[in-house]
N, C-alpha and C positions, 0 to 999 in steps of 0.2 A: 569253344565257340560250337554247339549243335551242328551238325551238316544241315542243308535248306528240305524245307519239305517240295517234296517236287511237286506233289499234287494242289499244296496251295499256289505254288507258283504257276501252275496251268491251272487252277481257278481266273487266280488275280489273271494271267494272261488273257484269256477268254473271256473275263469279262471288259478288258480293255479292247478286246477286236468287238463287241457287240455293240459297246460306246464309240469305238472310227467309224461303224457302220451305219450309226442311227446320228450322229453329232459331229462327225467330223475330229479331225485333230485336236482342234480349239477346246472340245469338251471333254477329253481326257485327261485326268490330274487323278492323283495318288489317291485323293479323297471320293471324286466322281466311282473309280473301279471300284474301292473299297464296299460304298455304296450298292455298287451295281453288282456283287460279289456278295454281300450281304455279312461283312465282314469287318471288324473292328477299326475304327480311326489306328493309323499306322501300321496297321499290316504294309501296307506295299510296300509304303517306305523302307521296311523290315529287308523286305524282298530286292525293291530297286534303287537304290541312294538317288535317281534321279529322273525325271520324268523320261529324260533321251535312252536312261536304262532300259526304265518300263517299255516303250517304243521298241527297241531293239530284242528285247524278250518276246514281245508281237510278233514279230518277222519270223523270230524263231518257232516259235510254236507254231504258225500259220506253216512253215515246210515242212517241223514234225507231222501236223494233221494232215496234211498234204499228202506224204508218203505213205502214210498209214492208210490212206484212201486208197491210191496205188495200187499198195499192195492187195486191199481187199479187193480190188477190181479184175489184178492178176489172178489170182486165186479164184475165182469166180466165174474168169472167162471162160467159154466156149464154144471157139470159131467154129464155124460151117468144116466140113470136111475138106481139105484140098483148097480151101481158100487163100490164097497168096497173103506175100507179107504187106503188101499194099493195103490188102481188102480188112485185114485184121489190125493194122495200124489205124487207117480209118474209122471202122468202128471201136474201138478202146478209146481214141482221142473225142469221137463225138459222144461217147458215153461220160466220161468223165465233164469235156464244158458241159453237157445240162446238168448234171450234178454239182459244177460248181457252180453253175448262175443260177440255180435253183434250193436245192436244196443247201449247199453252202454258200448262199450268196454272199450273207453277210462276213464270211471270213475272207472273199477277194476286194467287195470293196472296202475293208480295211486295209488289202495289201497295197491298193492302188491308192489308198488314203497317204499309206506311207512313203509308197513312190512318189508323192509330189510333195510332200512333206521334208523329203531327201535333197531337196535342192535348197535345202538351206540348214541342214542338220550332217555333219560331216559323218557322224557318227552311225547314221543311217546310211548312207552312201555305201560305207561299206557291208552292212547288215544285208544289206538289199542285193548285192555286190556276191558277199560268202552266197546268201539263199541261191541265187541264180547258178552258181558255180557247183552247187551240191544239186540243184533240180537236174543240172544237166549230166552229173555224174550219175545219181538214182537215174536217172529215164536210163539211161544207159546200159545201165543194168539190169534195169527191169525188164528193157527189150531184150536184151539177150538172156534173160531167165523165160522168157515166151519162147523163145526162137523165134523172133521178130530179126531178119535178116535187113536192119537199118543200119547206114553206114557211120559210126564214131561221131566221122566231122559232120553230118547231115545232123546228129542233135540238138546241138547249141541253135540251129533254124528253125527247127519245130519247136523247141522248149519257148523261145521268141515270137512266134507266127501263134504258137498257143497263148499265149498273155496278149495278148493284140486281140485274137477274137475274143478271150474272154472278156478285156475287157467291153467290148463291144455289148459283149451280151448283160453283162453284169450295168450297165449303166443306159440299157433297153428299159424299157416297159416289163414289167415280169411277164406279161400275156402274150408279148410276142416272142416269147421262149420257148421254141420247140424243138422234137426231137430232129426232125426234118433241115430246119433250121441247123442244129447241130452238125446234123453228118455234112450237112454241106462245106459247113465251116470247116470240117474236119478232112474233107474230101480236099479241099482247097489246102489247106494246111499242109498233105501229105506230098500232095503236086508240086506244091514248090520247093519241098525242102525234100526231096526226092527227085527231081529232075523229071 
């Protein structure tokens, strides 16, 4: 059996993300994903044997995309000279919240749809728990690479509060999402997590 085509797998997961955001979990079937991706019938079932496997792949894909965004943001980040860890963390989180709630809005609408669906699907519970563990580890490494002095024990709180703030933003009317609001939420997250 030939190895799976990772580009095609990502294409199918990306189509499922768009559908989750637009139609909710009930609109995501193998056939609807194939149509969304412009692929022939049967393609999705070749990659994902069940609907649950497709939904798990979506959670994994969202994590992959989020971590790539974090890496890009970290590479481009130029904090003001002499700024504190709190100020730098606030600026990074604010920029991430703003991009996630605007540019990547459908991605995070999709993850919240999956979160709700996980109440009924044990495989999704584990996939989302793994996503959380990976996010905590990735975020801690990201902070260390950027020279942010954030205690590792504060990272789970940061990630959890980020998720709550993001839910508030993506479930709000888009015109209400502003850089000022993202910064205010980020400052609150840092304050609560770091004491």
